[in-house]
Phi, psi and omega in degrees: 000144184281159184286117178276337186079179184280345184249000180132171180298131173085357177270147177290144174298139183291135179263134185286147177281136178301162182278174176297328187270002179285156180299329179292317184286318178300319181292320178293320178293325177292323178297321176298314184296315178298325181285331175301308184293326181289319181297317182294323181289318180298321176307310176303320179293313180299320181288328179295314184294322181296314180295325173295314181304307180307310183301309179304317184292322176297318180292317181297314182295323178293313181293323173302314184290319177297326181287326179284326176292320175294329172292317180289330175293322177294325181289320177293319187296331182296347183294340179235162180291329185274345176279350184302315172301323183293315183301319180301310176301308181297320177298317176297319177299318179296318179296319181293319186293315180298322170298316179299318178299322181299312178301317182286332171299312178301322180290324181294317176304318180290325179293320178298321173297315182294321179299311182298319178294325183285335172297319181293318182297323179294317181295333171293317183297313177300316176299317176302312179305311184291329178294314178291329173299319179291331172296330178291315181296333176275337189258348189231146167293154187300331176296343180267339190314308189071211185275106180254015181281134176311126175280130182283150171288133175295154177262000000 
């Protein structure tokens, strides 16, 4: 007679679930804990880069506005003979402010690129977490799982 297994004829035999203390389960749980920390760390990096990008852009905008105002002031100062020295000074100030604004704009663009890269890395860490959380569900009894929810990035 054929082996019927524990659930009836033709059914595959049931494989016992490893215990919470098994190396397979402990390894899967450790990977999820590590992944959780990686996700939270990457969230902090993304948020810091976003803040840096925003501040640099604000500074660039303020410097651009000040530079354009100084340039307008230089144009107005040239209206009189005695205003010509003031116009030269305002023109030099305007050029300096506009050049500094350009530097801050370049730094903001670099931070924006870094922000995009870090968002991709964060998505990769989230994928790793969900993959490892799935391994926990297959390697451990449900009483061992703990929190398998993807950790959210704080706002």
